C-alpha positions in Angstrom: 0.2 0.0 0.2 1.3 3.3 -0.8 1.6 6.4 1.4 -0.5 8.5 -0.7 -3.2 6.1 0.4 -3.0 6.2 3.8 -4.9 9.3 4.3 -7.8 7.5 2.9 -7.7 5.0 6.0 -8.3 7.5 8.5 -12.1 7.0 9.2 -11.2 3.2 9.0 -8.1 3.3 11.7 -10.2 6.2 14.0 -11.1 4.3 17.0 -13.6 7.2 17.5 -15.8 6.5 14.5 -15.0 3.3 13.8 -13.9 1.3 17.1 -13.8 -2.2 15.7 -9.9 -1.2 14.9 -9.2 0.0 18.8 -8.3 -2.3 21.5 -10.7 -3.3 24.1 -9.9 -0.6 26.8 -10.2 2.0 24.1 -13.6 0.9 23.3 -15.0 0.7 26.9 -13.5 4.2 27.3 -15.3 5.5 24.1 -18.7 3.7 25.3 -18.8 6.1 28.5 -17.2 9.4 26.4 -20.0 8.9 24.3 -22.2 8.6 27.2 -21.3 11.6 28.9 -20.9 13.4 25.7 -24.9 12.9 24.8 -26.0 13.7 28.7 -23.3 17.1 28.6 -23.9 18.2 25.4 -26.8 16.5 23.4 -25.8 16.1 19.8 -22.2 16.1 20.5 -21.9 12.9 20.7 -23.3 12.3 17.1 -21.2 15.0 15.8 -18.1 12.9 16.7 -19.0 9.2 16.0 -22.2 9.3 14.3 -24.6 11.2 12.3 -23.1 14.6 11.8 -26.6 16.3 10.2 -28.4 14.7 13.1 -25.7 15.8 15.5 -25.8 19.5 14.4 -29.4 19.9 14.6 -29.1 18.4 18.0 -26.6 20.8 18.9 -28.8 23.8 17.7 -31.9 22.8 19.6 -29.3 22.2 23.0 -27.5 25.8 22.6 -31.2 27.3 22.2 -32.4 25.4 25.5 -29.2 26.7 27.1 -30.0 30.0 25.9 -33.7 29.8 27.2 -32.7 28.3 30.6 -30.1 31.3 30.9 -32.9 33.8 30.2 -35.2 32.3 32.9 -32.1 32.3 35.3 -31.7 35.8 34.5 -35.5 36.5 35.1 -35.6 34.7 38.4 -33.0 37.0 39.8 -34.3 40.2 38.2 -37.6 39.9 37.5 -39.2 36.8 39.4 -42.8 37.8 39.2 -42.4 37.9 35.2 -41.3 34.5 35.2 -43.7 33.2 37.1 -46.2 34.8 35.3 -44.9 33.2 32.3 -44.9 30.0 33.7 -48.4 30.4 35.3 -50.2 31.9 32.2 -52.6 29.4 30.3 -50.9 29.6 26.5 -47.4 29.8 27.9 -47.4 27.1 30.3 -49.2 24.4 27.6 -46.3 25.8 25.3 -43.6 25.2 27.6 -45.2 21.8 28.4 -45.0 20.8 24.7 -41.8 22.2 24.3 -40.2 19.9 27.7 -42.0 17.3 26.4 -40.3 17.2 23.0 -36.7 17.6 24.7 -37.4 14.8 26.7 -38.1 12.5 23.6 -35.7 14.3 21.7 -32.9 13.1 24.0 -34.1 10.0 24.6 -33.7 9.6 20.8 -30.2 10.7 21.0 -29.4 8.1 23.9 -31.0 5.1 21.7 -28.6 6.6 18.9 -25.8 6.9 21.1 -26.1 3.3 22.4 -26.1 2.3 18.5 -22.8 3.9 18.0 -21.3 2.1 20.9 -21.7 -0.9 19.6 -22.1 -3.3 22.6 -21.3 -6.5 21.1 -17.7 -5.3 20.4 -17.3 -4.6 24.1 -15.6 -6.7 26.6 -18.5 -9.0 28.0 -17.7 -8.0 31.8 -18.0 -4.3 30.7 -21.4 -4.4 28.9 -23.6 -4.5 32.0 -22.0 -1.6 33.2 -22.3 0.5 30.0 -25.6 -0.1 29.4 -26.6 0.9 33.1 -24.5 4.2 32.7 -26.4 4.7 29.7 -30.1 4.0 31.4 -29.1 6.1 34.4 -27.9 9.3 32.2 -31.2 9.0 30.5 -33.3 9.0 33.4 -31.3 11.9 34.9 -32.0 13.8 31.4 -34.9 12.8 29.7 -36.6 11.6 32.4 -36.4 14.7 34.4 -37.4 16.7 31.7 -40.4 14.7 31.3 -40.9 14.7 34.7 -40.9 18.5 34.6 -43.1 18.6 32.1 -45.5 16.4 33.7 -45.4 18.7 37.1 -46.0 21.9 35.0 -49.1 19.8 33.5 -50.6 19.5 36.8 -49.7 22.9 38.1 -51.3 24.5 35.1 -54.8 22.1 35.6 -54.6 23.0 39.1 -54.4 26.7 38.5 -57.0 26.7 36.2 -59.4 25.0 38.5 -58.6 27.1 42.0 -58.2 30.8 40.0 -60.2 32.7 37.7 -58.5 33.2 34.2 -60.6 36.2 33.2 -60.9 37.9 36.7 -59.6 41.8 36.5 -56.1 42.6 38.2 -56.1 43.8 41.3 -54.1 47.0 42.5 -52.5 47.5 46.1 -54.9 49.8 48.5 -52.5 52.1 50.6 -49.5 49.8 49.6 -51.2 46.8 50.5 -53.2 43.7 49.5 -55.5 42.4 51.4 -57.1 38.5 51.1 -60.2 37.3 52.8 -59.2 33.8 53.9 -62.7 32.1 54.7 -62.8 28.0 55.7 -66.0 26.9 54.5 -68.3 24.3 56.3 -70.1 22.9 53.3 -72.8 19.9 53.9 -75.6 18.1 52.4 -77.9 20.1 54.1 -77.1 23.3 53.5 -77.1 25.7 50.0 -74.0 27.9 49.9 -70.9 27.1 52.2 -70.8 28.5 55.4 -67.6 30.1 56.3 -66.9 29.4 60.5 -63.1 30.7 59.8 -62.7 34.2 59.0 -59.3 36.4 58.4 -57.5 38.8 56.3 -54.0 37.9 55.1 -52.6 41.5 54.7 -49.4 41.7 52.8 -47.1 45.2 52.1 -46.7 45.4 48.1 -42.9 45.8 48.3 -41.5 44.5 51.7 -44.0 41.4 52.2 -44.6 42.1 55.7 -47.8 40.4 57.0 -50.5 41.1 58.9 -53.3 38.8 60.0 -57.0 39.8 61.0 -59.3 37.4 62.6 -63.0 38.0 62.3 -65.0 35.9 64.8 -67.9 33.8 62.9 -70.2 35.2 65.6 -70.0 38.9 65.0 -72.9 40.7 64.9 -74.3 44.0 63.1 -71.1 43.5 60.6 -71.1 46.7 58.1 -71.2 46.2 54.3 -68.6 48.2 52.3 -69.8 51.2 50.5 -70.9 50.3 47.0 -71.9 46.6 48.3 -75.3 45.7 47.1 -76.5 44.1 50.4 -75.7 47.6 52.1 -79.1 48.6 50.3 -80.8 45.8 52.3 -79.1 46.5 55.6 -77.7 49.7 55.5 -76.9 49.9 59.0 -75.3 46.7 59.5 -76.7 43.1 59.3 -78.7 43.5 62.1 -81.6 41.6 61.7 -81.0 40.0 65.4 -79.3 37.2 67.1 -79.3 34.8 64.0 -77.6 37.8 62.2 -74.1 36.5 62.4 -71.3 37.4 59.7 -70.8 33.9 59.1 -74.6 33.9 57.6 -74.0 36.2 54.8 -72.8 33.3 52.9 -75.6 31.3 53.1 -78.3 34.1 53.1 -76.7 36.0 49.9 -76.9 32.4 48.1 -80.2 31.4 49.0 -81.9 34.9 48.7 -79.9 37.6 47.2 -78.3 36.0 44.2 -79.8 38.4 41.7 -78.0 41.2 43.5 -74.7 40.0 42.0 -75.1 39.3 38.5 -72.1 37.6 36.6 -70.7 36.9 40.0 -69.1 33.3 40.2 -70.1 33.0 43.7 -72.6 35.7 45.4 -72.1 34.7 48.9 -68.4 34.9 48.9 -68.4 38.1 47.5 -71.0 39.4 50.2 -68.8 37.9 52.9 -65.9 39.7 51.7 -67.7 43.1 51.3 -69.0 42.5 55.1 -65.2 42.1 56.1 -64.6 45.1 54.2 -66.8 47.0 55.7 -66.3 45.7 59.5 -62.6 46.2 59.6 -62.7 49.7 57.3 -60.1 48.3 54.9 -60.4 47.4 51.2 -60.3 43.6 50.9 -59.5 42.7 47.3 -59.6 39.2 47.0 -61.0 35.9 48.6 -59.7 32.5 49.0 -62.3 29.7 50.2 -61.0 26.3 51.7 -63.4 24.1 52.2 -63.0 22.4 55.9 -64.4 18.9 54.9 -61.5 18.7 52.0 -58.8 20.4 54.3 -57.8 17.0 55.7 -56.6 15.9 52.2 -54.2 18.9 51.7 -52.6 18.4 55.3 -52.4 14.4 54.1 -51.0 15.6 50.8 -48.4 17.8 52.6 -47.3 14.8 54.8 -48.9 16.1 57.9 -48.2 19.6 59.9 -46.1 20.0 63.4 -47.0 21.6 66.1 -46.8 22.5 69.5 -50.1 22.4 71.5 -50.9 24.4 75.1 -53.4 22.0 76.1 -55.4 19.0 75.3 -58.2 19.4 72.2 -61.4 17.0 72.0 -62.7 15.4 68.8 -66.0 16.0 69.7 -68.9 13.4 69.7 -72.5 14.3 68.1 -74.2 17.2 69.8 -76.6 16.2 73.0 -77.5 19.4 74.3 -77.8 22.0 71.7 -79.2 24.6 73.9 -76.0 24.3 76.4 -73.4 23.3 73.9 -73.0 20.1 74.9 -71.7 16.9 73.2 -71.4 13.3 73.7 -68.8 11.2 74.8 -65.5 12.7 72.8 -64.4 9.9 69.8 -60.7 10.8 71.1 -58.1 13.4 72.4 -55.4 15.5 70.6 -52.5 15.7 73.8 -51.0 19.0 74.5 -47.0 19.0 73.7 -45.3 18.8 70.3 -47.4 17.0 67.8 -47.5 15.8 64.0 -50.9 16.2 63.1 -52.5 14.0 59.9 -55.3 15.7 58.2 -57.9 14.2 60.2 -56.3 15.5 63.6 -55.1 18.9 61.9 -58.9 19.6 61.2 -60.3 18.8 64.2 -57.6 20.6 65.8 -58.9 23.8 64.3 -62.3 22.9 64.1 -63.1 21.7 68.0 -64.5 24.3 70.4 -65.9 22.3 72.8 -65.0 22.9 76.4 -63.6 26.1 75.2 -64.6 29.2 72.9 -64.3 30.4 69.6 -61.4 32.6 70.4 -59.4 29.8 71.9 -60.4 28.0 68.3 -59.3 31.3 65.9 -56.1 31.0 68.0 -55.5 27.3 66.9 -56.5 28.0 63.4 -54.1 30.7 62.8 -51.4 28.1 64.0 -52.6 25.9 61.5 -51.9 28.1 58.7 -48.5 29.2 60.4 -47.7 25.8 60.3 -48.9 24.7 56.8 -46.8 27.9 55.5 -43.6 27.3 57.3 -43.5 23.9 56.7 -44.7 23.8 52.8 -41.1 24.4 51.8 -39.7 23.5 48.1 -38.6 19.6 49.2 -41.9 19.1 50.3 -43.6 20.7 47.4 -41.8 19.2 44.7 -41.6 15.7 46.3 -45.7 15.8 47.0 -46.4 18.3 44.3 -49.1 16.1 42.4 -50.8 15.2 45.7 -50.8 18.5 46.5 -52.3 20.1 43.6 -55.0 17.6 43.2 -56.0 18.0 46.9 -56.0 21.8 46.3 -58.1 21.5 43.4 -60.5 19.7 45.4 -60.9 22.3 48.6 -60.1 25.8 47.4 -61.7 28.2 45.6 -60.8 32.1 44.6 -61.6 34.9 42.9 -57.8 36.1 42.3 -56.8 36.3 38.9 -54.4 33.9 37.4 -52.7 36.5 35.9 -51.2 38.1 38.9 -50.0 34.6 40.5 -46.6 35.6 39.7 -46.8 39.0 41.5 -48.1 37.2 44.8 -46.4 34.1 44.7 -42.9 36.7 44.9 -44.7 38.4 47.8 -45.4 35.1 49.7 -41.4 34.0 48.8 -40.2 37.7 50.6 -43.0 36.8 53.7 -41.5 34.0 54.3 -39.3 33.8 57.4 -40.8 37.6 58.8 -42.7 37.8 61.8 -46.7 37.9 61.3 -48.6 40.4 63.2 -51.6 39.6 64.8 -55.2 41.2 65.7 -58.3 39.1 66.4 -61.7 40.9 67.1 -62.6 39.5 70.4 -60.1 37.9 73.0 -57.6 38.5 73.9 -57.5 41.6 72.0 -60.8 42.7 73.1 -63.1 41.9 75.5 -65.5 38.4 74.4 -69.0 40.5 74.5 -67.4 42.9 71.7 -68.3 40.6 69.1 -72.3 41.0 70.3 -72.0 44.5 70.2 -69.1 46.0 68.2 -67.7 49.2 68.2 -66.5 49.7 64.8 -64.4 53.2 65.1 -62.5 51.3 67.6 -62.1 48.4 65.0 -60.7 50.6 62.6 -58.5 52.5 64.4 -56.8 49.3 65.5 -56.9 47.9 62.3 -55.1 51.1 61.1 -52.5 50.8 63.7 -51.6 47.4 63.2 -51.4 47.9 59.5 -49.4 50.9 60.0 -46.9 48.6 62.2 -47.0 46.2 59.9 -45.7 48.4 57.0 -42.8 50.0 59.3 -41.7 47.0 60.8 -42.3 49.0 64.2 -44.1 46.8 67.1 -47.6 47.0 67.1 -49.8 48.9 69.9 -50.8 46.9 72.8 -54.0 45.4 72.5 -56.6 46.7 75.3 -56.9 44.1 78.0 -60.4 42.3 78.2 -61.9 43.8 81.2 -64.1 42.1 84.4 -61.4 39.2 84.0 -60.5 37.1 87.0 -58.1 34.0 88.1 -60.6 31.4 89.3 -58.9 29.4 91.7 -57.8 25.8 90.8 -57.5 26.5 87.3 -55.0 25.7 84.9 -52.0 27.9 84.7 -52.1 30.5 82.1 -56.4 30.1 81.9 -58.6 33.1 82.3 -62.1 32.7 83.6 -64.9 35.2 83.8 -65.3 37.0 86.9 -69.4 35.2 86.7 -67.7 32.0 87.0 -65.6 29.3 84.5 -68.7 28.5 82.7 -68.5 32.5 81.9 -68.1 33.8 78.1 -64.5 33.8 78.7 -63.7 30.1 80.0 -60.6 28.8 78.5 -58.9 31.9 77.4 -55.0 32.9 78.0 -54.8 34.7 81.1 -52.4 37.3 79.3 -53.2 39.7 76.2 -49.6 39.6 74.7 -49.5 41.1 70.7 -48.7 39.0 69.1 -51.3 36.5 70.4 -50.2 32.8 72.1 -50.8 31.0 68.8 -48.0 33.0 67.3 -45.4 32.5 70.2 -43.5 29.3 71.0 -42.6 30.6 74.8 -45.2 28.6 76.5 -45.1 25.2 78.3 -47.7 23.2 77.3 -50.3 22.1 80.1 -49.6 18.6 80.3 -50.5 18.0 84.4 -53.5 18.6 86.9 -52.6 21.4 89.7 -51.2 18.9 91.9 -48.9 17.6 89.5 -50.9 14.0 88.1 -50.3 13.8 84.4 -53.5 14.6 82.0 -54.4 11.4 80.5 -57.4 10.5 77.8 -58.6 8.0 80.2 -58.8 11.1 83.0 -60.3 13.4 80.6 -63.0 10.9 79.1 -63.6 9.6 83.2 -64.8 13.4 83.9 -66.8 13.4 80.8 -68.7 10.4 82.0 -69.3 11.7 85.7 -70.6 14.9 83.9 -67.8 17.2 85.4 -67.5 19.0 82.6 -66.1 21.7 84.2 -62.9 19.8 85.6 -62.4 19.4 81.8 -62.8 23.2 81.1 -60.0 23.6 83.8 -57.6 20.9 82.7 -58.1 22.0 78.8 -58.1 25.7 79.2 -55.3 26.6 77.9 -55.5 24.9 74.5 -55.7 27.7 72.3 -52.1 28.4 73.0 -50.1 26.8 70.2 -47.0 27.3 67.7 -45.9 25.5 64.5 -42.9 23.7 64.3 
């Protein structure tokens, strides 16, 4: 063979493109190199060892994907709300899902082509399994991850479409704040319209994310409707039709009797309740989120449970046997004081139960459950349980928030995470227990104004006024506060102090796990008192169950 013929033999002697001419160790190294090239720079393996046309197309796609990823990274640090809005937009998210799916399939095709280029039959027998395993692992890490990302984004897209209003109007901050009404709805087969038994306003500073929570008791009377509310024509002096006109009855009344006042509104009852809360607090509440309490347990379970420190024992109440006096049958169980991990069923009862105490202890526990959910829904939990959480959310959550603003609100939530939350309850410990029956709206407006001013500036909130006419009852559990009328009075079981924030936001309390004589409180002990009809003894022992802190 002449020297002039040697160059034409190059491709045949090149071990990368023609491994049959190479030694076994070289073939093995070549196989792992091609897998690595396909994993790190899709298309490069085809350029150096296979179909160069396919390789060039794949490289162009790879470079374009890298460019888009770099742009997304820039937006993440410079304009995070815009990035989130793009991802949550109905059309854009569908396009991203299709692109991710196409990239996943394309990458899979390249790995299959790389396996053909490797030509496993030329490898040493002992190395073939290792090469195949390495290729499969690389395929799962790359193509599998893209496919899973497309799947999760599609789940998220469907959940957003189910929960939020795609055509809802954009809302602007009022006095620098976004105010959202959070309602825990109690729906049932015997009810038309969901009755919100938990009402709280989440007020967030539009720039800093500093958050305040204002809790409104469900039994507040004479609620004022905001100016412009259609219900103001029916109740110009407030919702004052008697003892039945509690603020949580507005939803049902409007749903049953006044739908015509809200043409085109998806949930007139929820909208009317929002207007009542706005007028009562003297602020503009722009949107609502309603969580069905019967489905709430599914969301907690999807998260893997929540962790709390409970200040006192909480009953899982049995059926009501004396509605006039609020007496239930034997409890179905108890949630002990101390550090607990609650599944959905127990978390629901922890936030719902009010036997042996009153609504204000329950409000504190509800706030604590909300805080625990926000605190423990970290990125790792969200990613690991994303599908379950999203599916549960579509079953229990309803909102009139526009999906077009999710980016801004998610960004605010990220800013708020880790900051102290300021709180006010329109009832104990911030107001007297009788206040909700005959509320002084000027006083409410003044306290709300001061709270939000402190939440905007970051300065401490003004100390809440102590509830008058209270006295410690001999023999009561530590930290309890009873009314001067006796342990069965309206303040039975409320915390002794009135700090701001309320005990539900502070962890510096000791759970009551023993009797005043030092005996451990047990489920058997509490049930024995119940069988004996000694409800007062139970009230004394569980009086601090409004105290709670997320862990």
